[in-house]
C-alpha positions, 0 to 999 in steps of 0.5 A: 146455397143454404148453410146449416151450422152444427154449432151456434158459435159458428153461426155467430162467427159468420154473422157477427164476427165474434162468438158470445162465449169466452170459450170460442175466441179466435184470432182476427185473421182466422175469423176473417178467413172463416167469414170469407169462406162462408160468404163463398158458400152462400154465394155458390150457385151449386155444389159443383161450383165448389170444385173450383176451390180446391181447399173446400173439398177432399179427394 
């Protein structure tokens, strides 16, 4: 699945595990979980696949 990031620091976090700006510092656990979810989105074959993961959609 193709992912478009609204902010550059989000792309940096997903690819490098850190953002270049001092404003966007996060705890390692938060970054690890964020990267895990982004990887799940990259690997998703379609949007219906995301319904299997209840934390990724709103009712």
